[in-house]
C-alpha positions in Angstrom: 70.2 114.8 121.5 68.2 111.4 121.5 65.0 113.2 119.9 63.8 116.5 119.2 62.4 118.6 122.1 58.5 118.8 121.8 56.9 122.3 121.2 55.4 122.3 124.6 58.7 121.8 126.4 60.1 124.4 124.2 57.2 126.8 125.2 58.0 126.4 128.7 61.5 126.4 128.4 61.1 129.7 126.5 58.6 131.2 128.7 60.6 130.5 132.2 63.9 131.8 130.2 62.1 134.8 129.7 61.5 134.8 133.0 64.8 133.5 134.7 66.0 137.1 132.4 63.9 139.6 133.9 64.3 138.4 137.6 68.0 137.9 136.7 68.2 141.2 135.7 66.5 143.0 138.5 68.4 141.0 141.2 71.4 141.8 139.5 70.7 145.4 139.5 69.2 145.1 143.1 72.0 143.2 144.7 74.5 145.5 143.0 73.4 148.7 143.9 73.0 147.2 147.7 76.4 145.6 147.9 78.0 148.7 146.4 76.1 151.3 148.6 77.3 149.1 151.6 80.5 148.9 150.6 80.8 152.6 150.0 79.5 153.5 153.1 82.2 151.2 154.7 84.8 152.9 152.2 83.8 156.4 153.1 84.0 155.6 157.0 87.2 154.1 156.7 88.3 157.3 155.1 87.0 159.6 157.4 89.1 157.7 160.4 92.3 157.6 158.0 91.5 161.4 158.0 91.1 162.0 161.6 94.2 160.1 162.4 95.8 162.2 159.7 95.1 165.4 161.6 96.0 164.1 164.9 99.4 162.9 163.5 100.1 166.4 161.7 99.5 168.2 165.0 102.0 165.6 166.4 104.4 166.2 164.2 104.7 170.1 164.3 106.3 170.4 167.7 109.1 172.4 168.0 112.6 170.1 168.9 115.2 172.9 168.3 114.4 174.0 172.2 114.9 170.3 173.7 118.0 168.4 174.2 117.3 166.5 170.8 120.6 167.1 168.4 118.7 168.0 165.1 121.7 167.4 163.1 121.6 163.7 164.5 119.0 162.1 161.9 118.5 158.8 164.1 118.2 160.8 167.5 115.7 163.2 165.5 113.8 159.8 164.2 114.0 158.4 167.9 112.6 162.0 169.2 109.6 162.0 166.5 108.3 158.3 167.3 108.8 158.9 171.0 106.5 162.1 170.7 103.7 160.5 168.5 103.5 157.5 170.8 103.4 159.6 174.2 101.0 162.0 172.1 97.5 161.5 174.6 95.4 162.9 172.1 96.2 160.6 169.1 96.5 157.5 171.3 93.1 158.2 173.1 91.7 158.7 169.1 93.1 155.4 168.1 91.3 153.3 170.8 88.0 155.4 170.3 87.8 154.7 166.2 88.0 150.5 167.1 85.3 151.0 169.8 82.9 153.0 168.0 83.0 151.3 164.7 82.3 147.7 163.8 83.7 147.7 160.1 87.5 149.1 161.6 89.4 146.3 162.7 92.5 148.2 163.2 94.4 151.6 162.6 98.2 151.9 162.3 100.8 154.3 161.4 103.6 152.7 159.8 106.9 154.1 158.5 108.4 154.1 155.5 110.5 150.9 156.9 107.6 149.1 157.1 107.4 149.0 161.2 104.6 150.1 163.1 104.9 153.8 165.0 101.3 153.5 166.4 98.6 150.5 166.5 95.6 150.0 168.4 97.0 147.0 169.4 100.4 148.0 171.6 101.7 144.7 170.9 102.1 145.2 167.3 104.2 149.0 167.8 107.7 148.2 166.4 106.7 145.4 164.1 106.8 144.7 160.5 103.1 145.4 159.4 102.3 143.6 155.9 100.4 145.4 153.3 96.8 143.9 152.9 94.9 144.0 149.8 93.5 147.6 149.2 89.8 148.0 149.5 89.6 150.2 146.7 90.0 147.2 144.6 87.0 146.0 146.1 84.9 149.0 145.7 85.9 149.6 142.2 85.5 146.0 141.5 83.0 143.7 139.9 79.6 142.4 141.1 81.3 138.9 141.3 84.0 140.0 143.4 82.1 141.9 146.0 79.6 138.7 146.4 82.7 137.1 147.1 83.5 139.1 150.0 79.6 138.5 151.3 79.6 134.7 150.6 83.3 134.0 151.0 85.5 133.6 154.1 86.0 136.7 156.5 89.3 138.9 155.4 90.7 142.0 156.6 91.2 144.8 153.9 92.8 148.2 154.0 93.0 152.0 153.0 96.5 153.7 152.7 96.7 157.2 153.6 100.4 159.2 153.5 101.7 161.2 155.8 104.7 163.7 155.2 106.8 166.0 157.1 108.8 169.0 156.3 107.7 167.8 152.5 108.8 164.6 152.6 107.7 161.0 153.3 107.4 159.9 156.7 105.3 157.4 157.5 101.6 155.6 156.5 98.6 155.5 157.8 96.4 152.1 157.4 93.2 151.8 158.4 92.1 147.7 158.3 88.5 147.2 157.0 86.8 143.8 158.3 84.4 142.2 155.9 82.6 140.0 159.2 80.0 143.3 159.5 79.8 143.5 156.0 79.0 139.5 155.8 76.7 139.9 158.6 74.7 143.0 157.4 74.3 141.9 154.0 74.1 138.2 153.3 70.4 138.3 155.2 69.2 140.7 152.4 70.8 138.8 149.8 69.6 135.5 150.9 66.1 137.2 151.0 66.3 138.4 147.7 67.9 135.0 146.1 64.6 133.3 147.8 62.4 135.6 146.1 63.7 135.4 142.7 63.6 131.3 143.1 60.2 131.3 143.7 59.3 134.1 141.0 61.0 131.0 138.6 59.1 128.4 139.9 55.6 130.6 139.5 57.2 131.2 136.0 57.2 127.5 135.2 54.1 126.8 136.6 52.2 129.3 134.8 54.4 128.9 131.5 53.3 124.8 132.0 49.3 126.3 132.1 49.9 128.5 129.5 51.9 126.0 127.1 48.9 123.6 127.7 46.3 126.0 126.6 48.0 127.5 123.7 48.8 124.2 122.1 45.4 122.4 122.8 44.1 123.3 119.0 47.8 121.6 117.8 46.8 118.4 120.1 43.7 117.9 117.9 45.4 118.8 114.7 48.0 116.3 115.7 45.4 113.5 116.1 44.1 113.9 112.9 47.6 113.8 111.1 48.5 110.5 113.2 45.5 109.1 111.9 46.2 110.4 108.3 49.8 108.6 108.6 48.2 105.5 109.2 45.8 105.8 106.6 42.5 105.9 108.6 41.8 109.5 108.3 39.1 109.0 105.9 37.4 107.0 108.5 37.2 109.0 111.0 35.5 112.3 109.7 34.6 115.4 111.9 30.8 114.6 113.3 30.4 118.5 112.7 32.2 120.6 110.6 33.7 123.6 112.7 34.0 127.2 112.0 37.0 128.1 113.8 40.6 128.2 112.5 41.2 124.6 113.9 38.1 123.3 112.0 39.0 125.0 108.8 42.6 123.2 109.0 41.5 120.0 110.0 39.2 119.9 106.8 42.1 120.6 104.7 44.2 118.2 106.2 41.5 115.5 105.4 41.8 116.8 101.8 45.5 116.4 101.7 45.6 113.2 103.3 43.4 111.8 100.5 45.9 113.5 98.1 48.9 112.0 100.1 47.5 108.5 99.8 47.2 108.3 96.2 51.1 109.8 95.7 52.2 107.7 98.5 51.6 104.3 96.5 53.0 106.0 93.5 56.2 107.2 95.2 56.6 103.3 97.0 56.6 101.9 93.9 58.6 104.1 92.6 61.1 104.4 95.3 61.1 100.7 95.2 62.3 100.5 91.6 65.0 103.1 92.1 66.5 101.7 94.9 66.7 98.2 93.2 68.4 99.7 90.2 70.7 101.9 92.5 71.8 99.0 94.1 72.8 97.0 91.1 74.7 99.5 89.3 78.2 98.9 88.9 78.6 102.9 88.4 78.4 105.1 90.8 75.9 107.8 90.6 75.3 110.9 93.2 72.2 113.1 92.2 72.7 116.9 93.6 69.9 119.6 93.8 70.5 123.0 92.4 71.9 124.2 95.6 74.4 121.2 95.5 72.4 118.8 97.8 72.9 115.3 97.7 69.3 113.6 97.3 70.5 110.2 95.6 73.6 107.9 96.0 74.2 104.5 94.5 75.4 101.6 96.5 78.9 101.8 94.3 79.7 105.3 95.5 80.3 103.7 98.9 83.2 101.6 97.3 84.7 104.5 95.2 84.3 107.2 98.0 84.6 105.0 101.1 82.0 106.6 102.8 78.6 105.2 103.6 75.6 106.7 101.6 73.8 107.7 104.8 76.7 110.3 105.5 76.4 111.5 102.3 72.3 111.9 101.8 71.4 115.5 102.4 74.9 116.9 102.8 76.3 119.5 100.3 79.2 119.1 98.0 81.3 121.3 100.2 80.8 118.6 103.1 81.4 115.9 101.4 84.5 116.7 99.4 86.2 118.9 102.4 88.6 116.5 102.7 91.1 118.0 99.8 91.3 114.9 98.4 92.1 114.9 94.8 88.7 114.0 93.0 87.1 116.3 95.9 89.2 119.3 94.8 88.0 119.1 91.5 84.6 118.8 92.0 84.3 121.2 94.1 86.2 123.6 91.6 83.8 122.5 88.9 80.7 123.0 91.2 82.2 126.9 91.8 82.8 127.4 88.4 79.6 125.9 87.2 81.5 123.9 84.7 80.9 120.1 84.1 83.9 117.7 84.5 84.5 115.4 81.5 85.9 111.8 82.6 88.9 112.5 84.4 90.8 110.1 86.1 91.6 110.1 89.8 93.2 108.0 92.9 90.7 107.5 95.3 91.8 107.2 99.7 92.4 103.3 99.0 94.8 104.0 96.1 92.4 102.6 93.3 91.8 104.4 90.0 88.5 105.7 89.4 87.1 107.7 86.4 84.7 110.7 87.5 82.2 113.1 85.4 80.0 115.7 86.6 77.1 117.1 84.1 75.0 120.0 84.9 71.2 119.3 84.6 69.3 122.5 83.6 65.5 123.4 82.6 64.8 126.5 80.1 68.7 127.9 81.2 67.8 127.4 84.9 70.0 124.4 86.9 68.0 122.6 88.0 70.4 119.9 89.6 74.0 117.7 89.0 74.5 114.2 88.3 78.1 112.9 88.9 79.4 109.2 88.0 82.2 107.5 89.3 83.7 104.2 87.4 86.7 101.9 87.9 89.0 103.1 85.6 90.6 99.7 85.6 87.5 97.9 84.9 86.8 100.1 82.0 90.7 99.8 80.5 89.9 96.1 80.8 86.5 96.1 78.8 88.1 98.6 76.5 91.0 96.0 76.1 88.6 93.1 76.0 86.3 94.8 73.0 89.3 95.8 71.1 90.7 92.1 71.3 87.1 90.6 70.8 87.3 93.0 67.2 90.6 91.6 66.3 89.9 88.2 66.8 86.1 88.7 64.6 88.1 90.3 62.2 90.8 87.6 62.3 88.0 84.9 62.3 86.6 86.4 59.0 89.3 86.3 57.5 90.8 82.8 58.4 87.5 81.6 57.5 87.2 83.1 53.8 91.0 82.2 53.4 90.7 78.5 54.8 87.7 77.9 52.4 89.6 79.5 49.5 92.6 77.5 50.3 91.2 74.0 51.2 90.0 73.6 47.6 93.3 73.7 45.7 94.9 71.6 48.5 92.1 68.6 47.8 93.0 69.2 43.9 96.7 69.3 44.6 96.1 65.8 47.0 93.8 64.1 44.2 96.5 64.9 41.6 99.5 63.9 43.6 97.8 60.5 44.1 97.1 60.0 40.0 100.6 61.3 39.5 102.0 58.5 41.9 99.7 55.8 39.9 101.2 56.6 36.8 105.0 56.9 37.8 105.1 53.4 39.4 108.6 52.4 38.0 110.1 55.9 39.3 113.3 55.8 40.9 113.6 56.1 44.6 114.5 59.5 44.9 111.7 60.8 42.8 109.2 58.8 45.2 111.0 60.3 48.2 110.3 63.8 46.8 106.6 62.8 46.2 106.3 61.6 49.7 107.7 64.8 51.1 105.3 66.7 48.9 102.2 64.5 50.0 103.2 64.6 53.6 103.8 68.6 53.4 100.2 68.8 51.7 98.8 66.9 54.6 99.9 69.3 57.3 99.0 72.2 55.3 95.4 70.7 55.3 95.5 70.1 58.9 96.5 73.5 59.5 93.8 75.0 57.2 91.1 72.4 58.9 92.4 73.5 62.3 91.5 77.4 61.3 88.1 76.5 59.9 87.3 74.5 62.8 88.2 77.4 64.9 85.6 79.9 63.2 83.3 77.3 62.9 79.7 78.5 64.8 78.1 75.8 67.1 75.6 76.1 70.0 76.7 76.1 73.6 76.1 73.3 76.2 75.6 75.2 79.4 75.2 73.8 82.9 75.8 74.3 86.4 79.5 73.5 87.3 81.3 73.6 90.5 84.8 75.6 89.3 86.5 73.9 92.1 86.1 70.5 90.6 86.5 71.7 87.2 89.9 72.8 88.2 91.0 70.3 89.9 90.4 68.0 86.8 92.5 70.4 84.7 95.2 69.9 87.1 95.5 66.2 86.6 95.1 66.5 82.9 98.3 69.0 83.2 100.1 66.7 85.4 101.9 64.5 82.7 103.1 67.5 80.8 103.9 69.6 84.6 106.0 66.3 85.3 108.0 66.0 82.4 108.7 69.9 83.1 109.7 69.4 86.5 106.9 71.6 87.6 104.9 70.8 90.5 101.0 72.0 90.6 99.9 73.3 93.5 96.2 74.0 94.2 93.9 76.1 96.5 90.3 76.0 96.5 88.8 76.6 99.6 85.9 75.0 101.4 83.2 77.3 99.6 81.1 75.8 96.6 81.6 77.8 93.7 79.4 77.3 91.1 78.7 79.1 87.6 77.1 78.4 84.5 79.3 77.6 81.8 80.2 75.0 79.1 82.1 72.8 80.7 84.0 71.4 78.2 84.7 74.4 76.3 85.5 75.9 79.9 88.1 73.0 81.0 90.1 73.3 77.5 90.8 77.1 77.6 91.7 76.5 81.2 94.1 73.6 80.4 95.8 75.8 77.7 96.2 78.4 80.2 97.9 76.2 82.8 99.8 74.4 80.3 101.1 77.8 78.7 102.1 78.3 82.4 104.0 75.0 82.6 105.6 75.7 79.4 107.0 78.9 80.5 109.2 77.3 83.2 111.5 75.3 81.5 113.4 74.7 84.9 110.8 73.5 86.7 109.2 75.3 89.6 105.9 75.8 91.3 102.7 76.6 89.4 99.7 77.4 91.6 96.0 77.1 90.7 93.3 78.7 92.7 89.8 80.0 92.8 87.6 82.3 95.2 84.8 84.5 95.3 85.2 88.4 94.6 81.8 90.0 94.7 79.3 88.2 92.2 82.0 86.4 90.4 84.3 83.5 90.5 87.9 84.1 90.1 90.4 81.4 88.7 93.7 82.5 89.0 96.9 80.2 87.5 100.4 81.8 88.6 103.3 80.5 87.5 107.5 81.2 88.2 108.3 81.7 84.6 110.6 84.7 82.9 107.5 86.6 83.0 105.8 88.5 79.6 108.1 91.5 77.9 106.3 94.8 78.2 106.5 95.3 74.6 104.1 92.2 73.7 101.5 92.2 76.4 99.2 93.8 74.1 99.7 90.9 71.4 99.4 88.0 73.5 96.0 87.5 72.9 96.1 88.1 69.1 95.5 85.0 66.9 98.7 83.4 65.8 100.8 85.6 67.5 103.6 83.4 69.8 106.8 83.5 71.2 107.7 79.8 71.1 109.5 78.1 68.1 106.7 75.2 67.7 103.9 77.2 68.9 100.6 78.0 66.9 99.7 81.3 68.7 96.1 80.0 68.9 95.9 78.5 72.5 95.6 81.9 74.6 93.5 83.6 71.6 90.9 80.5 71.8 90.9 80.9 75.8 90.0 84.2 75.7 87.5 83.8 73.5 85.6 80.9 75.4 86.0 82.8 78.4 83.7 85.9 76.8 81.2 83.3 75.7 80.6 82.8 79.1 80.0 86.2 80.2 83.4 86.4 81.7 86.4 88.2 81.5 90.3 87.5 81.4 93.6 89.5 82.1 96.8 88.9 83.9 99.8 91.1 85.3 103.2 90.0 85.0 106.7 90.9 86.4 109.5 90.0 84.5 112.0 87.4 86.2 109.4 86.9 88.5 106.2 85.1 86.7 102.6 85.7 85.3 99.6 85.4 86.7 96.3 84.7 84.6 92.8 85.5 86.2 90.0 84.3 84.5 86.6 85.5 86.3 83.1 84.5 85.3 79.6 85.5 87.0 78.8 83.5 90.0 75.5 81.0 89.6 72.8 83.4 90.9 74.3 86.8 90.2 72.0 87.5 87.4 74.6 87.9 85.0 75.0 84.0 84.0 75.8 83.0 80.4 72.6 82.1 78.2 72.1 79.4 76.3 72.4 81.2 72.7 70.3 80.5 69.4 72.3 78.4 66.7 75.0 79.6 65.3 75.3 82.6 67.4 78.3 81.4 69.7 81.4 79.6 68.3 82.9 76.4 69.9 86.7 75.8 69.5 87.3 72.3 68.2 90.0 70.3 66.9 92.9 72.3 68.2 93.7 69.7 70.8 96.9 69.3 69.3 97.8 72.8 69.6 96.9 73.1 73.5 99.2 75.4 75.5 100.9 76.6 72.4 101.2 80.4 72.7 
């Protein structure tokens, strides 16, 4: 329905319906008795005629044929003699003719043999012909009112009653009296039409009376309704009644005024609260559903639509059984938890679109009485990704602290060795070439060790981020150009898909470019036989995703949880710093980094950072709160 029916209309409909029911009941009883009485009269009259014909036929059949020339042993001759006797019997024939003229409801009378042929008939032309059976009038007399009305208002038809006739205690023939409905229709229809007309007039009068009664009865409600309208628009305090009424309406109006003043105060508080709650619920990444004590939904966050695949409007106001009646895995578990009144603790399910989600249900109680329940839905992949990132961050932090300490401790001995090696060279000027060559080897190795230690110290050196608004499409294009020489040497073609939409993010351009370059060169070096390396950027929600996809051999499953570990590498000349550095840089930009790999097909790295204006952009930290990885350009791309 487009809207709710007004109370006035409901009252008119109720009174009219009650009147219609009463009129219909009385009319039904009257019509039923009238029709049944007339049908019973017609049936009794037909049976009276049939009994008259039966008696006359029985007398005609009692003639003695032994004194005639008829051979009584010949069944055919005997039957022909009986039929002739019946057809020539003056009393029986005169009775048949008088019956049709006497009774207007009698259509015809016939005496039909066992073979269905007419032995006698009020219409002489039908004698000797097969007479088909008509519908039994007893079915009409015992039928429903609807069937009897069908006789009155339907097409004219002929029914019959049947009376069997015996001779010598054996079935001989059947008396059929036809009853025409023409007379019944002409007699009953005017009376029925008058009754239906009177019923219609009574219903119309009741409708008018109901309308007048509803106006009179609802007049006080109209006054109250106007007062409520003024209260809803905030003007009730400006339209106080001129005089305080002492009747029921006046008392109710006074109370409405008081309620209006209270509701205006509550409305202001509620509006502010609702606005704050709506903002919070719209920005929540987790899905929250709040239930009342009877499992009815009163609050739904925007993220629930993504997890359950249903609009928020369809869930509000419904109970848990209605929402989760789809037979899904999560629906069955939640309904079971509601049924047993037992909370659901962080269980993982698969939704309709194949995504893994984590659901929990906690019952809210006050003074040992349940007042509601709270359901929380989370993206299982996001939870796992965050857990992995936290674990990797902890590993990198621990490794950084260890490296910083070891680097400083090793740096001093190395400096001392270098100094003493120089002194030794000055003192041993005239040594043989083999000894000098060994000293040169020792010097070069010490210098290489010093570079490695310096690189480790630089890796953990804290500096301040230099953030700016950068279009990641342009930054990605710059990285592609930087990686082109190395890609050309490997026979790799770098293909780009940047799209037309600007993708701005607040990042440190130099650090991010270095991190992305590490990932790209890592993909290039994973394809020693050449191939295509794809770089793309796209918007996903409030984030920008940079994807680097190679066609290398992929990452073996047993080492996938180690690739971000510092110093872990599968290359002979790698240092294991490139991906660890890239991961830490992305984290500094409030972003995330993950990958998916298929052995023998290739690996795709996904770097996500908040889109500019999403409210999650990286903020410039205080000095020494962030780390800038420097001095590792020589190791870029070495995994």
